[in-house]
C-alpha positions in Angstrom: -45.8 37.4 -0.4 -45.4 37.0 3.3 -48.2 34.4 3.5 -46.8 32.5 0.5 -43.3 32.3 2.1 -44.8 31.2 5.4 -46.8 28.5 3.7 -43.7 27.3 1.8 -41.8 27.0 5.0 -44.6 25.0 6.6 -44.7 22.6 3.7 -40.9 22.1 3.8 -41.1 21.6 7.6 -43.8 18.9 7.2 -41.7 17.2 4.5 -38.6 17.2 6.6 -40.6 15.8 9.6 -42.1 13.0 7.4 -38.7 12.1 6.1 -37.1 12.1 9.5 -39.8 9.7 10.9 -39.3 7.2 8.1 -37.0 4.7 9.8 -36.2 2.8 6.6 -35.4 6.0 4.7 -33.2 7.4 7.6 -31.0 4.3 7.9 -30.9 3.2 4.2 -28.6 6.0 3.1 -25.7 5.3 5.5 -25.9 1.6 4.7 -25.7 2.2 1.0 -22.8 4.5 1.5 -20.9 1.9 3.5 -21.6 -0.7 0.9 -20.4 1.5 -1.9 -17.2 2.3 0.1 -16.5 -1.4 0.6 -17.2 -2.2 -3.0 -14.7 0.5 -4.1 -11.9 -1.0 -2.1 -9.7 -3.4 -3.9 -6.9 -3.6 -6.5 -7.6 -0.8 -9.0 -4.7 -1.3 -11.5 -2.5 -4.2 -12.8 1.2 -4.8 -12.3 1.5 -5.3 -8.5 3.1 -8.4 -7.0 0.9 -11.1 -5.6 2.1 -10.1 -2.1 1.1 -6.4 -2.6 -2.3 -7.4 -3.9 -2.8 -9.7 -0.9 -2.0 -6.7 1.4 -4.6 -4.6 -0.4 -7.2 -7.2 0.0 -6.4 -7.6 3.7 -6.6 -3.8 4.3 -9.9 -3.6 2.4 -11.4 -6.3 4.6 -11.2 -3.7 7.4 -13.3 -1.1 5.7 -15.7 0.4 8.3 -13.5 -0.6 11.3 -12.8 2.3 13.7 -9.6 4.4 13.5 -8.2 4.3 17.0 -5.0 6.0 18.1 -2.4 3.3 18.8 -4.7 0.6 17.5 -3.1 -2.4 15.9 0.2 -2.4 17.8 -0.4 -5.3 20.2 2.0 -8.2 20.5 0.6 -9.6 17.2 -0.7 -7.8 14.2 -4.5 -7.1 14.4 -7.0 -4.7 15.8 -6.6 -3.5 19.4 -8.3 -0.9 21.6 -6.7 2.5 21.3 -5.4 5.2 23.6 -6.2 8.9 24.1 -4.0 11.2 22.1 -3.4 14.2 24.3 -3.2 16.5 21.2 -6.6 15.3 19.7 -9.9 15.7 21.6 -11.6 13.5 19.0 -9.6 10.5 20.5 -11.5 10.6 23.8 -13.4 7.4 22.9 -10.5 5.6 21.3 -9.9 3.4 24.4 -13.4 2.0 23.8 -13.0 1.4 20.1 -11.4 -1.8 18.6 -9.5 -0.9 15.5 -6.3 0.5 13.9 -4.3 3.6 13.5 -2.6 4.3 10.1 0.5 2.2 10.8 -1.4 -0.5 12.7 -3.5 -1.1 9.5 -0.4 -1.3 7.3 1.3 -3.6 9.8 -1.7 -5.9 9.7 -2.1 -5.9 5.9 1.5 -6.9 5.2 1.5 -9.5 8.0 -1.4 -11.1 6.3 0.3 -10.8 2.9 3.8 -11.9 3.8 3.4 -13.9 7.1 5.2 -13.0 10.3 5.4 -9.4 11.3 7.5 -7.6 8.6 6.4 -4.0 9.2 6.2 -3.4 13.0 6.7 0.1 14.4 5.1 3.5 13.5 4.6 5.1 10.1 8.2 6.4 10.0 9.7 3.0 10.6 7.5 1.4 8.0 8.3 4.0 5.3 12.0 3.4 6.0 11.7 -0.3 6.4 14.6 -2.5 5.0 11.8 -4.4 3.2 11.5 -1.5 0.8 13.0 -2.1 -2.6 11.9 1.0 -4.5 11.1 4.6 -3.6 9.2 7.4 -5.3 9.4 11.1 -4.7 6.4 13.4 -4.1 7.2 15.1 -7.4 6.6 11.8 -9.3 2.9 11.8 -8.2 1.0 8.6 -8.6 2.2 7.8 -12.1 4.8 5.1 -11.3 2.9 3.6 -8.3 1.3 0.2 -8.1 -1.3 -1.2 -5.8 0.1 -2.0 -2.4 2.7 0.8 -2.4 2.9 2.8 0.8 2.1 6.5 0.7 3.6 8.7 3.3 3.1 12.2 4.7 5.5 14.2 6.7 9.2 14.5 6.0 12.2 12.2 5.5 13.0 12.8 9.1 9.5 12.4 10.6 6.7 10.6 8.7 3.4 11.0 10.6 0.9 9.3 8.3 0.9 6.3 6.0 -1.7 4.6 3.7 -1.9 1.8 1.1 -2.3 2.7 -2.6 -5.1 0.9 -4.5 -4.4 2.3 -8.0 -6.4 4.8 -10.1 -5.6 7.6 -7.6 -7.2 5.9 -4.7 -5.9 4.6 -1.3 -7.2 2.8 1.7 -6.3 4.5 5.1 -7.0 4.7 8.8 -7.0 8.5 8.8 -7.9 10.0 12.2 -9.8 9.6 15.4 -13.6 9.8 15.0 -13.5 8.2 11.6 -13.5 4.6 10.2 -11.1 2.9 7.8 -12.1 4.1 4.3 -11.1 4.6 0.7 -9.8 8.1 -0.1 -8.4 10.1 -3.0 -4.7 10.3 -2.8 -3.7 13.7 -1.3 -0.6 14.8 -3.2 -0.6 18.3 -1.8 0.6 19.6 1.6 3.3 17.5 3.2 3.0 14.4 1.0 6.5 12.9 1.1 6.4 10.1 -1.5 5.9 6.4 -1.7 7.7 3.2 -1.0 7.3 -0.3 -2.5 7.6 -3.3 -0.2 9.7 -6.3 -1.5 8.0 -9.7 -1.2 11.2 -11.2 0.2 13.6 -10.2 2.9 16.4 -7.9 1.8 19.9 -9.2 2.4 21.6 -7.6 5.5 18.3 -7.4 7.4 18.4 -8.0 11.1 16.0 -7.4 14.0 16.6 -5.1 16.9 15.6 -6.1 20.4 14.6 -4.3 23.6 12.4 -1.3 24.1 13.1 2.5 23.7 16.4 1.8 21.8 18.0 4.9 20.2 20.2 5.3 17.2 22.9 8.0 17.2 24.5 10.4 14.6 27.9 8.9 15.3 29.0 5.5 16.7 29.0 6.9 20.2 26.4 7.3 23.0 27.6 10.8 23.5 26.5 11.9 20.0 23.0 13.2 19.4 20.1 10.7 19.3 18.3 10.3 15.9 15.6 7.6 16.0 13.9 5.6 18.8 12.7 2.1 18.2 9.9 1.5 20.7 10.2 -2.3 20.3 11.8 -4.9 18.1 12.1 -3.6 14.5 13.5 -5.0 11.3 16.5 -2.9 10.1 19.0 -3.1 7.2 22.7 -2.9 8.2 25.0 -1.5 5.6 28.3 -2.0 7.4 29.7 -2.2 10.9 32.9 -1.0 12.7 34.7 -1.0 16.0 34.1 2.3 18.0 33.0 3.2 21.5 32.7 0.4 23.9 29.2 0.2 25.4 27.9 -1.8 28.3 24.1 -2.3 28.5 21.7 -5.0 29.7 24.6 -7.2 30.8 26.4 -7.1 27.5 29.7 -5.3 26.5 30.6 -4.6 22.9 32.5 -2.1 20.8 30.8 -2.9 17.5 28.4 -0.4 15.9 26.2 -0.8 12.8 25.3 1.8 10.3 21.5 1.9 9.3 21.2 3.6 5.9 17.4 4.0 6.1 17.9 6.1 9.3 21.2 7.7 8.5 22.5 6.8 11.9 24.3 4.2 14.1 23.2 1.6 16.6 25.3 -0.4 19.0 25.4 -4.1 18.1 24.3 -4.9 21.6 20.7 -4.2 20.4 20.9 -6.2 17.2 20.0 -9.8 17.3 23.0 -11.8 16.2 26.6 -12.3 17.0 28.6 -9.5 18.6 30.2 -8.9 15.2 27.4 -9.5 12.7 27.9 -12.3 10.2 28.0 -11.4 6.5 28.1 -7.6 7.2 31.2 -5.7 5.8 33.4 -3.4 7.8 32.7 0.3 7.3 35.4 2.2 5.4 
């Protein structure tokens, strides 16, 4: 029995060695896998808008591109070299990799679909974008979703990951350092937060912020707690505005503050592009 077992091990070792030295055999499997993944990426269900389908196609063109932390957040939508994430050892090579992080991919896909740069910012900003015209809770699952919808993970106050729905329970995502953009099964467990549908046209009352590291506040006062930080110009929807604390910043003085319903907080009108008192925006009660 011992000799038989040893002989079997020897045969298996020879077979493994032979397969390992077959260059064509060793490289063919990864190529086929990549091809299959690319072929699986596309609109998998009917009913989406033309813009949403265009966003899906744009994202699917990036299958196989590296995930890279901070990638896709340059001056214009598109792949960029990443950064090292201090909390993730797998990101050590991200500065050498040209690609996207999760929100960088979403930004690029919808810029290609809609023109301009409608979804700048991180995953949280995109999920709460004023370009959203319909929302779905985690409890609703994928039933009401259409291709192009944005899937989010985290919480209402802090979304940390975002992906694009394809239909049929599939999504395209830039998931994490050390991986490439791929098609995945939708993960409905854990901290899945729900989905949002992007409108093909600009929502009324939409403005753009300006400046870097601009914060919103719980109340229309710089002394109230900070809520959200806009790292750069971001599209926001203003529900109403009112006169409150006078603020002086960047050479401007203004006592007008705007309420941003997607963020549940206030921002001084100094950092909103437009007149000191925004045209067409009602006064808050």
